[in-house]
Steps between C-alpha positions, in 0.01 A plus 500: 500500500583143470658292783835525325473879448395545868807301599715728292342809645576382851878503419497878450389825659253652262233773496256675272581877410254757630456642139389170383221473792406865415451414129278192591316665792508873464195522737728383792836652398578818301835630399572870556727684261826543682625858595838552311608720795424224760806289593452133429691373786268393785562601855592178679611666815827423669663235282837494688565139638463471872788302626312378795217373288530128406522407138189297437584434139664157448561250219171317448512124573411313183410189711192667655347563164564133382354352827191714467449368153577142608243520794235631240528197256605208725235249600485190731367167368364265760397133475186532717511142628870505562611740765868501414470484122510844360709715274512834334414658159434851352228670297625520148200627296134621498225442250252794554236342283423222749683658805741211518858512639773275381754359765842336409663266747725192497328186375619301803315738738167372362576135530333297755710326776210311642192308348241749622261732325666740262398839648726803462460834670668835393581782741537823312721794618191664669469197726181370332462135427371358175409133417690406176337341195751209452342442155688804392848372586719471207868397490776639297649184334869439573513749782426493872229774427119501507227760476138526621230766517270637770222746472456799733330846497800636691775691324838349536848612379622292206868404454715640225699216335858594396613385155866560595712282737745660739832459331727672765696258732392592841194677372236550771200268511196475724279216598159498677264251650339328797744270670402174677713531818440445858682837562243699304119548496323313204382845376842660522628654183884463456709714267867418434780689325780318326719495188457306165774285333572574143437231226866390500528472866187296565653158433803555732289650781231230560560190698320281261508608124208261420272756669567748229561274209293477181266243657444694828147634428626847401715590811764749373530758762746466789500749786610563849173608654393325795175299428313250705241229440161667418659761269492278197307669217564845644644785273860565444529869418741755374588855619191640325268240675450321179481121504793325342443155633295248724680371797461126549805314661775528761823283480537266802455168652247312723710384802445296814566732805445347842532858665189630301137434564375267221857371446483503115524857375589683178819712511577753242861490382564694200281763316144569390355415159235645269345474155556813293184672357667473161403126508132601546517759217664248267232245581215747427635533147534127448242319727472133547203299361201494735467246773202384696340609830691704782866517440445497136759690278429866433391465138538745207163690546557523884855612446388781254236606756765505786752700296235753413450585875861482611694827551851453351781748523801459262702801640845433653560566868625842592851512662523543871699797646773433755265634785204294384715182490635574853147559625400154377791339677428693817144361488579136488310316769683424822572117532405409861671196661275217603391489872459121496738207544414357155812402300282538180400856579856598567600336173223695312626818683853416371370476143332845516832662618692304232263627229558857627887449499531524877742208518640543847156519650380201281790288628402568863140401423613171330718430805205563734283252285794234514525546881132425529505211273845379368339249271320762285697448166348806336632735771849348423445565133382847554811568713715370212332740250567786726871413563543444114360855445751640747776290313580307819540187285649255737232574772238468223632159397470387886130619485422317188674186639265500796192564277603204279561281813153571621334465156724299256236544226489882500640573147536868555749468782723285285473745214593798725787313665642423148457881399691600814782257431528653145550835660777351715665365172439141623351390165553128524337506851206689360415226237376219740268753656363621171466145369292402814290812458422416139425137601241625757353768260569469141305816413688769693677724265755639740653147574589459125622852472726474794637151408561651153707780674705230701564294185602817302748606781635140500549543119259220428331696239288238315330404838457886571328548165265205569390656839465844358286354224283323742452828706395669172252219424346571842494873446554619142504872641814442721745750342764390753501134388531618139802735587678219700443241220629764248819548706546114515474491116738788486768301692444192252560757214137441373470863447189504275311303775631745775377802298148335443466443884631847589242645242227305664599609857498869375164460340356389837696765687662789310653638815766218560833686442717198558313328218577788252861456613497126450344532154753752409780259591332228281473746207868585548600133477315491167685818395161675464665811661225756424246285678729445782559869543120568493449237785791637704359849463152400594642311806 
């Protein structure tokens, strides 16, 4: 059976009937004619349950199977002449004619950071090291993706690529790789469980929309999994252990922290980001023109060859039972508090708790960081995010005030403070914050969207439309911006324009019940009552 067929078999209990074996190999097994007088029920002995015997049957843990598959395909990629320059990847295909394996990773993993000899080493799941032929490196144009090949006589598991994305909000997702962390051994494999944001939730969930915009090198997955430096290029997997993406980024900031060795450190604040495998599959059908030398574009001939040896599955994910879902939640890794007096590490700890929704614990971690270094603006910002999630808006504003005082050029803090003021119905006060945020970062969708909301609530409809239009220009797939602009047109009695926007929003996201309701109202205003009834019924 093929790799894909083997993967399907592993998902079921299956066997070969004895009559089939007897038919194929009668010299080993013969079937006797059953005696009609012989009872067919076998004697199983005492089948009465023993109340003192523990029940060894339990709900299987889906995570264990996914982790086993992740371990079998994930590789470490090391720049030989740079000790702390490495990343991850996964085995994506095998060409049996030349005994060559294909590896997919993030393009930036292969980039040099120092002007030294370009030598790359690959560590496969069995611990064996292979010098890479850098001449085989090919990039996937427009995406932070690259592939290369290595030859080996060994037999390695090949990943199954999923053609389907996980559409469920809060759907479980898994990441794997080799972190570059002083808390871990360089060869330590790390597997992380988290949840994925749906398409319509991505823009509002990320700290910086530019990271998932059209010009973001293919980044389109946003997930809560904890990931660290060194895991870039590693697989993002679904519940079957099929690869749905390639991990590559973590939201955050480089900050100065006098309480930490090295002083300048990266601090994750936000979520993890990856490139969906759909980007790879689309590219293979429409490859770029051939380039030259290493890091050339994967051309048409190479794309066809690669597609030939990929194992792609188009089936949808099976639904989890309640017991399986609980088993996954119970298996989430324990988040251990730092043992050092580093404000940065306590801030990172706070972000891990924030991602998990453990807000009270996150607040304590941010306060600990602030106690160690009161000038660490990112700790104040993290505290503000946490208080905002708890709807403690006045306290959140105070935290954002401090973050802005320590870093007056931090656009995100102005944007979040403006958003909180809108929640408090202080719409005019929100405008200067959002104006400043846009002045500092003109490409952040959420700033325009929130300012549009403030203008709308102040009944300055033309200004609201202008901001929603700018948000749509930054992300034409933002259903919420279309919905809000449609509602603004509705108030201006421009019903046709409103209906067009509502229709576009529903094309992007057919599950928006309020938008059906809004479009129904617009149809009612035009006296198209049958259409209005249909939309109200759908809502």
